[in-house]
C-alpha positions in Angstrom: 0.0 0.0 0.0 1.5 3.4 -1.1 1.3 5.9 1.8 3.3 8.8 0.3 1.3 11.7 -1.1 -2.0 10.4 0.2 -4.3 13.3 1.1 -6.3 12.9 4.3 -9.4 15.2 4.5 -10.5 16.2 8.0 -14.2 16.9 8.3 -16.4 18.3 11.2 -16.7 16.0 14.1 -20.1 15.4 15.8 -18.2 13.8 18.8 -16.5 17.2 19.4 -19.9 18.9 19.3 -21.4 16.5 21.8 -18.3 16.9 24.1 -18.8 20.7 24.0 -22.5 20.3 24.8 -21.6 18.1 27.8 -18.9 20.4 29.1 -20.9 23.6 28.8 -24.1 21.9 30.0 -22.2 20.7 33.0 -20.9 24.2 33.6 -24.4 25.6 33.4 -25.7 22.9 35.9 -22.9 23.8 38.3 -23.8 27.5 38.1 -27.3 26.6 39.1 -26.0 24.8 42.2 -24.0 27.8 43.3 -25.3 29.6 46.4 -25.5 33.0 44.8 -28.3 35.4 43.9 -30.5 34.7 40.9 -29.2 37.6 38.8 -25.6 36.4 39.3 -26.6 32.9 38.1 -28.4 34.3 35.1 -25.3 36.4 34.3 -23.0 33.4 34.6 -25.4 31.2 32.5 -25.4 33.9 29.8 -21.6 33.9 29.9 -21.5 30.1 29.5 -24.0 30.3 26.6 -21.9 33.0 24.9 -18.7 31.0 25.2 -20.4 27.8 24.0 -21.8 29.6 21.0 -18.3 31.1 20.2 -16.7 27.7 20.4 -19.4 26.1 18.3 -19.2 28.8 15.7 -15.4 28.7 15.6 -15.1 25.0 15.4 -18.0 24.1 13.2 -18.5 27.0 10.8 -14.9 28.3 10.5 -12.9 25.2 11.4 -10.8 27.6 13.5 -8.3 30.1 12.2 -5.4 27.7 12.1 -7.4 24.5 11.8 -5.9 22.1 9.2 -8.4 20.4 6.9 -5.9 18.4 4.8 -2.9 16.3 5.8 -0.5 14.8 3.3 2.3 12.4 4.1 5.3 13.5 2.0 7.8 11.0 3.3 10.7 10.7 5.8 8.5 11.8 8.7 7.5 15.0 6.8 3.9 16.0 6.4 2.2 18.8 4.5 -0.5 20.5 6.5 -3.1 22.7 4.6 -5.6 25.0 6.4 -8.9 26.3 5.1 -7.3 29.2 3.4 -5.0 26.9 1.4 -1.9 27.9 3.3 0.4 24.9 3.3 3.3 24.2 5.7 5.7 21.3 5.9 6.2 19.9 9.3 7.8 16.9 11.0 5.7 14.4 12.9 6.8 14.2 16.6 7.1 11.0 18.6 4.7 12.4 21.2 1.8 11.8 18.8 -0.9 9.5 20.1 -3.2 7.0 18.3 -6.2 5.5 20.0 -9.2 3.7 18.6 -11.5 6.7 18.0 -9.0 9.5 18.6 -5.7 10.5 16.9 -3.6 13.4 18.3 -0.8 14.4 16.0 2.0 16.7 17.1 3.9 18.5 14.4 6.9 20.8 14.4 7.4 23.2 11.5 10.8 22.9 9.9 11.4 26.6 9.2 10.0 28.4 12.3 10.2 25.5 14.7 6.6 26.2 15.7 4.5 23.4 17.2 1.1 22.3 16.0 -1.4 19.8 17.4 -4.1 18.2 15.2 -6.9 16.4 17.0 -8.9 13.9 14.9 -11.9 12.1 16.2 -13.1 8.9 14.7 -16.0 10.5 12.8 -13.9 13.3 11.3 -13.0 11.1 8.2 -14.3 7.9 6.7 -13.3 4.7 8.5 -10.9 3.4 5.8 -9.2 6.7 5.5 -8.7 6.9 9.3 -7.2 3.4 9.2 -4.8 4.4 6.5 -3.9 7.6 8.5 -3.2 5.5 11.6 -0.9 3.1 9.6 0.9 6.0 8.0 1.4 7.7 11.4 2.8 4.5 12.9 5.2 3.9 10.1 6.4 7.5 9.9 7.2 8.0 13.6 
């Protein structure tokens, strides 16, 4: 199986959305349990709702400013990362990258500026076969 120059497309993750709902819903529930006045609870709940909406908007509509939507294995541990504005960087995969069944966390270091990047890929962010190929490619390029 040829792994070089295979493009991996990262899509929106529903799992990430559900995790955001659980975290901010839990924060809202904790606010309701606080022994403070009602207007303070409403203010904190409004703040939680605004932050949730910002995170939802940023992650699901814009993919984040620096979010990568395409990964390409170039060879020799080098990867090409492309963001939503088609800016491409070449980076080295770090050994600290983690592969689990439904979660892949990739750590990259850019060759030129030595800047670090982390890419979080949930199991529903790409088709199953493509995710399997990505896991194999990561394991062999480390």
